[in-house]
Backbone as numpy.savetxt, mean C-alpha at the origin, in Angstrom:
# Nx Ny Nz CAx CAy CAz Cx Cy Cz
6.35 -32.32 -9.03 6.01 -33.37 -8.15 4.68 -33.30 -7.22
4.07 -32.08 -7.13 2.76 -31.94 -6.26 1.86 -32.52 -7.67
1.83 -31.96 -8.69 0.97 -32.34 -9.50 0.87 -34.05 -9.44
1.92 -34.98 -9.29 1.95 -36.15 -9.38 1.74 -36.74 -8.36
1.67 -36.06 -6.91 1.56 -36.35 -5.90 -0.02 -36.26 -5.57
-0.68 -35.16 -6.00 -2.06 -34.94 -5.76 -2.65 -36.21 -6.42
-3.84 -37.01 -5.91 -4.35 -37.88 -6.88 -5.19 -37.34 -7.65
-6.03 -37.90 -8.93 -6.86 -37.02 -9.69 -8.06 -37.58 -9.09
-9.30 -36.88 -9.60 -10.45 -36.93 -8.72 -11.45 -37.52 -10.02
-12.30 -38.55 -10.01 -13.25 -38.98 -11.06 -14.79 -38.78 -10.49
-15.68 -37.92 -11.56 -16.45 -37.54 -11.61 -17.82 -38.39 -12.49
-19.01 -38.51 -12.04 -19.75 -39.00 -12.79 -21.29 -38.62 -12.10
-22.35 -38.70 -12.84 -23.50 -38.26 -12.74 -24.55 -39.14 -13.19
-26.09 -39.00 -12.64 -27.25 -39.50 -13.69 -28.13 -38.41 -13.24
-29.18 -38.16 -14.34 -30.43 -37.91 -14.01 -31.85 -38.15 -14.17
-32.67 -38.05 -13.26 -33.65 -38.67 -12.86 -35.03 -37.83 -13.11
-35.96 -38.63 -13.70 -37.26 -37.79 -13.54 -38.20 -38.46 -13.18
-39.29 -37.74 -12.52 -40.31 -38.39 -11.57 -41.69 -38.35 -12.87
-42.32 -39.71 -12.71 -43.62 -39.76 -13.69 -44.42 -40.50 -12.96
-45.93 -40.63 -13.39 -47.03 -41.14 -12.92 -47.05 -41.88 -14.00
-47.91 -43.05 -13.74 -48.21 -44.15 -14.34 -48.92 -44.08 -15.40
-49.46 -44.91 -16.55 -50.12 -44.71 -18.01 -51.39 -44.80 -17.19
-51.85 -45.30 -16.18 -53.52 -45.72 -15.75 -53.77 -44.40 -14.65
-52.76 -42.94 -14.55 -53.11 -42.33 -13.78 -52.93 -42.64 -12.83
-53.43 -41.17 -11.68 -52.78 -41.62 -9.86 -54.34 -41.73 -9.53
-55.38 -42.19 -10.51 -56.66 -42.56 -9.87 -57.10 -43.44 -10.38
-57.63 -44.48 -9.24 -58.13 -46.05 -9.56 -59.57 -45.80 -9.68
-60.60 -45.98 -10.68 -61.82 -45.67 -10.88 -62.74 -46.88 -10.03
-63.69 -46.56 -9.90 -64.67 -47.54 -9.28 -65.26 -48.47 -10.43
-65.36 -48.04 -11.43 -65.95 -48.64 -12.56 -64.95 -49.72 -13.30
-64.43 -50.67 -13.48 -63.31 -51.26 -14.35 -63.39 -50.56 -15.77
-64.87 -50.67 -15.98 -65.11 -50.77 -17.58 -64.66 -49.55 -18.25
-64.84 -48.52 -17.39 -64.36 -47.13 -17.71 -63.13 -46.89 -17.51
-62.35 -47.48 -17.14 -60.94 -47.15 -16.73 -60.07 -46.70 -18.16
-59.45 -45.36 -18.33 -58.67 -44.83 -19.38 -57.35 -45.16 -18.72
-56.59 -44.55 -19.92 -54.94 -45.04 -19.97 -54.79 -42.96 -20.31
-53.72 -42.67 -19.58 -53.20 -41.35 -19.61 -51.98 -41.17 -20.11
-51.25 -40.27 -21.27 -49.99 -40.24 -21.46 -48.99 -39.66 -19.81
-48.33 -40.48 -19.67 -47.30 -39.90 -18.35 -46.65 -38.50 -18.59
-46.48 -37.98 -19.67 -45.53 -36.87 -20.37 -46.81 -35.65 -20.34
-48.12 -35.88 -20.03 -49.09 -35.16 -19.64 -49.58 -34.79 -18.43
-48.55 -35.54 -17.48 -49.40 -35.86 -16.03 -48.02 -34.72 -15.36
-47.06 -34.24 -15.73 -46.20 -33.28 -14.67 -46.48 -32.40 -14.18
-46.78 -32.06 -13.11 -47.43 -30.91 -12.22 -46.58 -30.74 -11.29
-47.41 -29.86 -10.25 -46.44 -29.59 -8.70 -46.52 -30.95 -8.16
-47.52 -31.41 -8.30 -47.52 -32.67 -7.49 -46.30 -33.34 -7.49
-46.03 -34.02 -9.04 -44.41 -34.69 -8.82 -43.15 -33.93 -8.62
-43.01 -32.36 -8.74 -41.76 -31.57 -8.09 -42.18 -32.01 -6.78
-43.10 -31.49 -6.09 -43.21 -31.74 -4.58 -42.86 -33.75 -4.15
-42.90 -34.36 -4.80 -42.73 -35.59 -4.32 -41.15 -35.73 -4.74
-40.50 -35.20 -5.57 -39.08 -35.33 -5.87 -38.33 -34.52 -4.77
-39.03 -33.39 -4.79 -38.49 -32.44 -3.13 -38.05 -33.37 -1.95
-39.39 -34.13 -1.73 -39.47 -35.00 -0.33 -38.18 -35.87 -0.60
-38.09 -36.67 -1.76 -37.03 -37.48 -1.64 -35.77 -36.91 -1.97
-35.24 -36.02 -2.34 -34.01 -34.94 -2.15 -33.94 -34.40 -0.60
-34.71 -34.36 0.15 -34.80 -33.81 1.62 -34.36 -35.04 2.60
-35.13 -36.22 1.88 -35.04 -37.37 2.63 -33.27 -38.42 2.27
-32.86 -37.78 1.16 -31.44 -38.43 0.71 -30.27 -37.77 1.23
-30.55 -36.47 1.62 -29.32 -35.33 1.78 -29.37 -35.28 3.48
-28.72 -36.24 3.67 -28.45 -36.45 5.42 -27.42 -37.31 5.25
-26.21 -37.24 6.44 -25.03 -37.53 6.43 -24.92 -39.18 6.77
-26.25 -39.93 7.32 -26.44 -41.11 7.50 -26.35 -41.72 6.33
-27.48 -41.56 5.24 -27.83 -41.82 3.93 -26.37 -41.90 2.74
-25.54 -40.57 3.44 -24.40 -40.46 2.42 -23.30 -41.63 3.05
-23.28 -41.85 4.42 -22.43 -42.82 5.04 -22.76 -44.37 4.52
-24.08 -44.82 4.41 -24.66 -45.71 3.91 -24.51 -45.93 2.34
-24.36 -44.70 1.30 -24.15 -44.93 0.22 -22.59 -45.18 -0.18
-21.45 -45.01 0.83 -20.40 -44.82 0.42 -19.06 -43.88 0.49
-19.98 -42.62 1.16 -19.55 -41.33 0.62 -19.35 -40.61 2.59
-18.95 -41.63 3.17 -18.60 -40.94 4.84 -18.09 -39.63 4.85
-18.06 -38.66 6.22 -17.73 -37.59 6.30 -16.29 -37.43 6.41
-15.63 -36.35 5.46 -14.38 -36.07 5.55 -13.62 -36.84 4.85
-14.12 -38.08 4.05 -14.02 -38.85 3.19 -13.43 -38.67 1.98
-12.65 -39.42 0.67 -12.32 -39.03 -0.30 -13.58 -39.21 -1.36
-14.71 -39.55 -1.09 -15.97 -39.41 -1.95 -16.80 -38.04 -1.52
-17.28 -37.60 -2.43 -18.12 -36.57 -1.97 -19.46 -36.78 -3.43
-20.52 -36.50 -2.63 -21.84 -36.61 -3.27 -22.65 -35.76 -3.45
-23.44 -35.06 -4.58 -24.51 -34.14 -4.42 -25.71 -34.69 -5.37
-26.57 -34.25 -4.31 -27.88 -34.14 -4.43 -29.09 -33.33 -4.55
-29.43 -32.90 -5.85 -30.54 -31.47 -5.88 -31.24 -32.00 -6.80
-32.13 -30.90 -7.34 -32.98 -30.54 -8.47 -32.41 -30.06 -9.65
-31.19 -30.63 -9.89 -30.79 -30.38 -10.94 -30.16 -28.86 -11.31
-30.25 -27.82 -10.57 -29.43 -26.64 -10.46 -28.04 -26.24 -10.35
-27.46 -27.49 -9.73 -25.61 -27.96 -10.00 -25.58 -28.32 -11.23
-26.23 -28.83 -12.00 -26.08 -29.31 -13.79 -26.31 -28.25 -14.48
-24.88 -27.79 -15.14 -25.42 -26.56 -16.04 -25.82 -26.86 -17.33
-26.09 -28.51 -17.62 -26.95 -28.74 -18.86 -28.71 -28.34 -18.87
-29.07 -28.44 -17.40 -30.63 -28.29 -17.37 -30.33 -27.19 -17.47
-31.93 -26.62 -18.04 -31.92 -25.13 -18.47 -33.27 -25.18 -17.31
-33.95 -25.77 -17.10 -35.65 -25.54 -16.07 -35.40 -26.41 -15.03
-35.03 -26.02 -13.87 -35.30 -26.35 -12.50 -36.75 -26.58 -11.82
-37.61 -26.06 -13.03 -38.81 -26.34 -12.28 -40.01 -27.94 -12.33
-38.97 -28.73 -12.86 -39.68 -30.01 -13.28 -39.17 -30.82 -12.12
-39.50 -31.99 -11.86 -39.43 -32.90 -11.00 -38.26 -33.79 -11.26
-37.13 -32.94 -11.32 -35.99 -33.62 -11.59 -35.07 -33.93 -10.30
-34.02 -34.71 -10.41 -33.52 -35.60 -9.30 -31.91 -35.67 -9.51
-31.06 -34.67 -9.38 -29.49 -34.92 -9.93 -28.58 -35.11 -9.29
-27.91 -36.64 -9.51 -26.90 -37.09 -8.49 -25.67 -36.79 -9.20
-24.53 -36.61 -8.49 -23.10 -36.66 -9.07 -22.65 -36.83 -7.55
-21.37 -37.65 -8.05 -20.09 -38.22 -7.41 -19.22 -37.87 -8.19
-17.90 -37.20 -6.47 -16.82 -37.29 -7.09 -16.12 -38.11 -6.25
-15.15 -38.80 -6.80 -13.91 -39.59 -5.64 -12.83 -39.88 -6.41
-11.60 -40.29 -5.40 -10.37 -40.40 -6.07 -10.09 -41.62 -7.06
-11.35 -42.56 -7.04 -11.32 -43.96 -7.47 -12.73 -43.95 -8.66
-12.50 -44.31 -9.75 -13.30 -44.33 -10.62 -14.66 -45.39 -10.43
-13.71 -46.47 -9.97 -14.45 -47.83 -9.26 -15.89 -47.21 -8.07
-14.93 -46.46 -7.15 -15.46 -45.91 -6.23 -16.74 -45.16 -6.40
-16.40 -44.32 -7.20 -17.47 -43.17 -8.00 -18.66 -43.82 -8.44
-18.42 -44.94 -9.58 -19.40 -45.18 -9.95 -20.21 -46.56 -9.15
-19.88 -46.85 -8.13 -20.56 -47.77 -6.98 -21.42 -46.86 -6.16
-20.99 -45.70 -5.94 -21.76 -44.67 -5.11 -22.55 -44.06 -5.75
-22.77 -44.00 -7.09 -23.50 -43.64 -7.97 -24.72 -44.42 -7.99
-24.45 -45.91 -8.97 -25.63 -46.68 -8.77 -26.51 -46.93 -7.47
-25.43 -46.99 -6.43 -26.28 -46.79 -4.95 -27.19 -45.87 -4.71
-26.87 -44.77 -4.88 -27.93 -43.71 -4.64 -28.87 -43.86 -5.90
-28.85 -44.37 -7.28 -29.49 -44.10 -8.01 -30.94 -45.27 -7.27
-30.23 -46.46 -7.00 -31.33 -47.47 -6.11 -32.14 -47.11 -5.21
-31.08 -45.94 -4.66 -31.75 -45.11 -3.03 -32.89 -44.37 -3.27
-32.99 -43.82 -4.73 -34.10 -42.88 -5.38 -35.52 -43.74 -4.97
-35.03 -45.05 -5.95 -36.62 -45.74 -6.57 -36.90 -46.38 -4.95
-36.15 -46.50 -4.11 -36.79 -47.38 -2.91 -37.05 -46.14 -2.23
-36.87 -45.06 -1.65 -37.42 -43.78 -0.88 -39.16 -43.62 -1.60
-39.04 -43.81 -3.02 -40.31 -43.01 -4.00 -41.41 -44.41 -3.10
-40.69 -45.75 -3.54 -41.51 -46.69 -2.96 -42.29 -46.58 -1.52
-41.45 -46.38 -0.45 -41.12 -46.30 0.58 -42.18 -45.20 0.98
-42.36 -44.21 0.77 -43.04 -42.95 0.73 -44.21 -43.08 0.60
-44.16 -43.48 -0.89 -45.65 -44.35 -1.54 -46.81 -44.85 -0.43
-45.87 -46.08 -0.22 -46.62 -47.19 0.81 -46.80 -46.60 1.93
-46.06 -45.80 2.71 -46.38 -45.43 3.79 -47.63 -44.72 4.10
-47.75 -43.73 2.62 -48.51 -42.94 2.56 -50.17 -43.77 2.18
-50.16 -44.82 2.16 -51.24 -45.80 1.75 -51.80 -45.82 0.34
-50.93 -45.35 -0.77 -51.27 -45.03 -2.07 -51.43 -46.82 -2.77
-52.16 -46.42 -3.75 -52.48 -47.70 -4.76 -51.26 -48.35 -5.24
-51.12 -49.33 -5.26 -49.50 -49.65 -5.64 -49.71 -49.63 -7.61
-50.63 -49.45 -8.27 -50.93 -48.68 -9.42 -50.66 -47.98 -9.75
-50.93 -46.91 -8.97 -50.74 -45.67 -9.27 -49.34 -44.89 -8.81
-48.35 -45.80 -8.39 -47.11 -45.39 -7.71 -46.46 -44.79 -8.73
-45.47 -43.39 -8.47 -45.03 -42.73 -9.23 -43.39 -43.36 -9.45
-42.93 -43.57 -10.70 -41.78 -44.29 -10.65 -40.73 -43.29 -11.15
-39.47 -43.35 -10.79 -38.25 -42.98 -11.61 -37.86 -43.35 -12.65
-37.34 -42.49 -13.68 -37.12 -42.76 -15.17 -35.37 -42.17 -15.35
-34.26 -42.92 -15.73 -33.42 -41.68 -16.18 -33.56 -41.17 -17.30
-33.48 -39.75 -17.25 -33.17 -39.30 -18.59 -31.58 -39.18 -18.98
-30.53 -39.31 -18.49 -29.18 -39.44 -19.02 -28.88 -40.31 -17.89
-28.47 -41.61 -18.52 -28.00 -42.65 -17.72 -26.83 -42.50 -16.97
-26.23 -43.64 -15.86 -25.01 -42.96 -15.60 -23.80 -42.86 -16.55
-23.07 -41.67 -16.57 -22.08 -41.25 -17.27 -20.79 -42.11 -16.57
-19.74 -42.34 -17.66 -18.30 -43.18 -17.13 -17.43 -42.45 -16.32
-16.83 -42.47 -15.35 -16.08 -41.70 -14.73 -15.06 -41.07 -15.77
-15.06 -39.58 -15.37 -14.07 -38.84 -16.07 -12.77 -38.21 -14.87
-11.61 -38.09 -15.69 -10.63 -37.49 -14.73 -10.75 -36.03 -14.51
-11.03 -35.40 -13.47 -10.40 -34.07 -13.16 -9.41 -33.43 -12.99
-8.60 -32.87 -13.23 -7.39 -32.87 -12.87 -6.74 -31.67 -12.43
-8.15 -30.42 -12.34 -8.09 -29.19 -11.82 -7.17 -28.90 -10.70
-7.44 -29.98 -9.44 -7.06 -29.93 -8.78 -5.74 -29.87 -8.41
-4.95 -30.80 -9.39 -3.79 -31.30 -9.76 -2.87 -30.01 -10.12
-3.60 -29.17 -10.67 -3.18 -28.13 -11.64 -2.78 -26.98 -10.56
-4.34 -26.91 -9.52 -3.98 -25.85 -8.70 -2.67 -26.33 -7.79
-2.97 -27.42 -7.27 -1.69 -27.77 -6.16 -0.48 -27.58 -7.25
0.03 -27.96 -8.18 1.14 -27.52 -9.21 1.64 -26.24 -9.27
0.34 -25.10 -9.61 0.71 -23.80 -9.57 1.22 -23.24 -7.96
0.18 -24.01 -7.39 0.93 -23.32 -5.71 2.49 -23.62 -5.45
2.37 -25.13 -5.60 3.91 -25.54 -5.28 4.74 -24.93 -6.26
4.86 -24.53 -7.44 5.65 -23.38 -8.14 5.82 -22.32 -7.58
4.97 -21.77 -7.22 4.84 -20.35 -6.52 5.75 -20.47 -5.04
5.23 -21.35 -4.33 6.14 -21.94 -2.80 7.52 -22.03 -3.30
7.80 -22.62 -4.37 9.01 -22.97 -4.49 9.98 -21.72 -5.08
9.26 -20.95 -5.67 10.03 -19.80 -6.33 10.45 -18.73 -5.00
9.48 -18.36 -4.15 9.38 -17.35 -3.25 10.61 -18.49 -2.04
10.36 -19.72 -1.74 11.75 -20.12 -1.11 13.15 -19.89 -1.68
13.00 -20.14 -3.01 14.24 -20.15 -3.72 14.71 -18.50 -4.02
14.08 -17.71 -3.66 14.51 -16.48 -3.86 14.84 -15.98 -2.11
14.18 -16.61 -1.23 14.71 -16.30 0.20 15.92 -16.65 0.50
15.93 -17.97 -0.16 17.66 -18.58 0.12 18.51 -17.88 -0.31
18.00 -17.59 -1.67 19.46 -16.85 -2.27 19.76 -15.52 -1.92
18.76 -14.90 -1.28 18.81 -13.32 -0.67 19.93 -13.77 0.72
19.53 -14.97 0.90 20.26 -15.40 2.58 21.72 -15.56 2.61
21.90 -16.24 1.41 23.27 -16.57 0.81 24.22 -15.37 0.38
23.64 -14.57 -0.23 23.93 -13.30 -0.81 24.39 -12.45 0.30
23.64 -12.21 1.16 23.73 -11.21 2.35 24.72 -11.84 3.26
24.75 -13.04 3.52 25.76 -13.79 4.15 26.94 -13.35 3.89
27.63 -13.84 2.52 28.64 -13.52 1.97 29.16 -12.25 1.74
28.00 -10.94 1.81 28.75 -9.73 1.30 29.16 -9.25 2.50
30.41 -8.29 2.47 31.32 -7.92 3.56 30.42 -7.12 4.32
30.57 -6.99 5.55 29.91 -5.98 6.38 30.36 -4.59 6.13
29.44 -3.68 6.01 29.95 -2.28 6.19 29.88 -1.79 7.06
30.99 -1.01 7.67 30.14 -0.65 8.94 29.58 1.18 8.89
28.55 0.67 9.56 27.88 1.88 9.06 28.53 3.51 9.73
28.55 4.47 8.65 28.85 5.81 9.18 28.11 6.67 10.18
28.50 6.92 11.28 27.61 7.71 11.91 27.14 8.94 11.40
26.28 9.29 11.79 25.35 10.34 10.94 25.57 11.31 11.50
25.96 12.25 10.63 26.16 13.73 11.24 25.42 14.16 11.83
25.43 15.15 13.16 24.45 16.15 14.08 23.64 16.78 13.16
22.68 16.78 13.78 21.62 18.00 12.92 22.19 19.24 13.51
22.37 20.15 12.71 22.73 21.31 12.59 21.60 21.85 13.74
22.24 22.74 14.75 21.72 23.36 15.69 21.19 24.74 15.09
19.92 24.90 15.19 19.21 26.26 14.54 19.91 27.61 15.31
20.72 28.42 14.86 21.06 29.63 15.61 19.98 30.35 15.78
20.35 30.91 17.11 18.82 31.43 17.58 18.84 33.40 16.58
18.08 33.59 16.77 17.60 34.97 15.68 17.71 36.06 16.36
18.85 36.83 15.81 19.46 38.07 16.48 17.80 38.83 16.64
18.03 39.21 17.76 16.98 40.50 18.15 17.44 42.27 17.67
17.08 42.94 16.88 17.94 44.20 17.23 17.53 44.82 17.99
18.58 45.48 18.68 18.65 46.17 19.52 18.40 47.86 19.71
17.68 48.46 19.70 17.45 49.66 19.50 17.85 50.48 20.27
19.11 51.46 20.21 19.61 52.32 20.76 18.83 53.32 21.43
19.10 53.88 22.45 17.98 55.03 23.01 18.21 56.63 22.35
17.41 57.15 21.93 17.81 58.11 21.15 18.00 59.29 22.37
19.21 60.02 22.17 19.65 61.10 23.16 18.66 62.38 22.89
17.97 62.50 23.72 17.16 63.78 23.39 18.02 65.03 24.05
18.25 65.90 23.03 18.97 67.07 23.87 18.17 68.08 24.82
19.04 68.10 26.06 18.43 68.79 26.86 18.56 70.36 26.65
17.90 71.24 26.56 17.79 72.42 26.25 17.91 73.30 27.80
19.09 73.97 27.76 18.83 74.77 29.50 18.18 76.36 28.89
17.48 76.50 29.88 16.76 77.84 29.72 17.95 78.69 29.68
17.39 79.75 28.52 18.27 80.85 28.50 18.16 81.76 29.41
19.49 82.43 30.11 20.02 83.72 30.92 20.21 84.93 30.41
19.92 85.87 30.81 20.58 87.04 30.46 22.00 86.95 31.02
22.79 87.02 29.98 24.25 87.49 29.93 24.73 88.84 29.79
25.45 89.01 31.34 26.00 90.20 31.42 26.86 90.85 30.41
27.02 92.15 29.91 27.87 92.47 29.19 29.62 92.32 29.17
30.29 91.82 28.77 31.47 91.90 29.09 32.09 93.09 28.66
33.02 93.58 29.63 33.89 94.99 29.45 34.77 94.69 28.55
34.59 96.06 27.71 35.70 96.03 26.48 37.22 96.53 27.49
38.10 96.08 26.99 39.44 96.66 27.50 39.94 97.72 26.87
40.50 98.75 27.42 40.96 99.84 26.95 42.46 100.04 26.37
42.75 100.32 25.17 43.97 100.04 24.36 45.15 100.83 25.57
46.12 100.15 25.11 47.19 100.52 26.46 48.34 101.08 25.36
48.58 102.27 25.40 49.55 103.01 24.84 51.11 102.48 24.85
51.77 102.05 23.75 53.03 101.54 23.98 53.72 102.61 24.00
55.15 103.03 24.72 56.13 104.12 24.92 57.06 103.94 23.44
57.04 104.82 23.01 58.06 105.03 21.66 59.78 105.05 22.15
60.66 104.24 21.71 61.82 104.18 21.99 62.50 105.23 21.72
63.65 105.62 22.52 64.31 107.10 22.41 64.86 107.31 21.47
65.48 107.92 20.56 66.43 107.88 19.30 67.60 107.72 20.02
68.54 106.93 19.15 70.05 106.93 19.42 70.95 107.78 18.90
71.57 108.64 19.28 72.40 109.33 18.77 73.94 108.57 18.50
74.41 108.36 17.23 75.37 108.01 16.53 76.87 109.10 16.38
77.63 108.73 16.79 78.30 109.60 16.18 79.16 109.17 15.02
79.96 109.87 14.18 80.24 109.98 12.90 81.27 108.95 13.05
82.23 109.25 13.77 83.08 108.44 13.81 83.26 106.88 14.95
81.76 106.66 15.04 81.37 105.40 15.80 81.59 104.67 15.09
81.63 104.62 13.60 81.67 103.20 12.87 83.21 102.55 12.80
83.97 103.74 13.22 85.38 103.28 12.69 85.73 102.55 13.94
85.16 103.03 15.02 85.77 102.71 16.46 84.94 101.28 16.76
84.02 100.87 16.47 83.21 99.97 16.43 84.11 98.52 16.28
83.79 97.44 16.88 84.63 96.02 16.84 83.55 95.07 16.19
84.48 94.37 15.47 83.24 93.15 14.62 84.09 91.86 15.28
83.38 91.15 15.26 83.93 90.05 15.99 84.70 89.40 14.58
85.47 88.60 15.67 87.04 87.94 14.71 86.22 86.63 14.20
86.38 86.27 12.91 86.19 85.11 12.16 86.82 83.91 11.93
87.28 83.04 13.09 88.25 81.97 13.07 88.27 81.03 12.43
87.33 80.99 11.46 86.86 79.86 10.70 88.32 79.77 9.25
87.55 80.01 8.16 88.04 79.98 6.69 89.10 81.08 6.84
90.28 81.44 6.03 90.80 82.25 5.73 90.53 83.11 4.92
90.19 84.84 5.37 89.60 85.65 4.80 90.28 85.93 2.96
89.58 86.23 2.45 89.95 86.35 1.33 90.44 87.87 0.95
91.49 87.67 0.02 92.12 89.29 0.30 91.53 90.09 -0.63
90.09 89.91 -1.05 89.60 91.09 -1.83 89.40 91.97 -0.99
89.36 93.17 -1.14 88.39 94.04 -0.09 87.09 94.23 -0.03
86.39 94.08 1.44 84.97 94.05 1.42 84.45 95.41 0.53
83.39 94.98 0.14 82.67 96.46 -0.06 82.49 97.61 0.65
81.94 97.05 1.90 81.73 98.14 2.74 82.79 98.48 3.04
84.29 98.07 3.64 85.29 98.61 4.12 85.52 99.70 2.94
85.67 99.36 1.88 86.29 99.92 0.60 85.53 101.10 0.53
84.23 101.34 0.87 83.55 102.43 0.56 83.68 103.32 1.84
83.79 102.56 2.79 84.20 103.33 4.14 85.46 104.17 4.40
86.85 103.35 3.57 87.91 103.90 2.80 88.02 105.11 2.34
87.12 105.27 1.28 86.79 106.13 0.48 86.11 107.18 0.75
85.59 107.04 1.61 85.06 107.94 2.49 85.69 108.96 3.54
86.59 108.43 3.97 87.21 108.70 5.16 88.73 109.52 4.04
88.68 109.23 3.05 89.76 109.56 2.62 89.00 111.22 1.95
């Protein structure tokens, strides 16, 4: 759409060169000795200076408006010494290059022809103002005749590429907005608190107990107790019949066995 909407531009140009007349630039006083000069041998810095004067006089906004290229209009005009023309190999000559760019091929041709005629008018005006003889006037000749306007679609392609990129970015933005709106909103989980750095334990050094040594004092000798003599028990005299008269405790538990006690039997044997 942008390619179709932007109007195409048409360009046309013409190249001129200034030349001296065949009689040269001087009028001799003796007409019988007047000679002819080849214009191709008369190119010098004087012609280049004349071309520069014409170019300067035509590169004003008033002249462009008179030619049909007003300011900020659809038509642009270029007038120089040929430096904007890639086909000119040497710009040291007395060249005048005119180029017109317009949206209409008819308008481009009309402005170009008007500028071409304006160059001849400027040459004649300047030479007449300086009082030059009429038969020595410099003339302008077409090196390349006015060309047929050609369509330049470079601006259309630039607009089309820019429109395509803009449409792509706009489409991606709309698609992203639609997908984001339709996606379920996820609750943001609270972020876990940052771990608190534990304080570093400072080792506590226990105080070392220093043993206190009491001064050594002279100890008194401990008295050793004398041994005490234990009196021996007095001997007991036992009678021979004491064993028979001794009373034994009566055992009242189980019934005694009829077997005689060996001790008693022995005593009985002794008695008998």
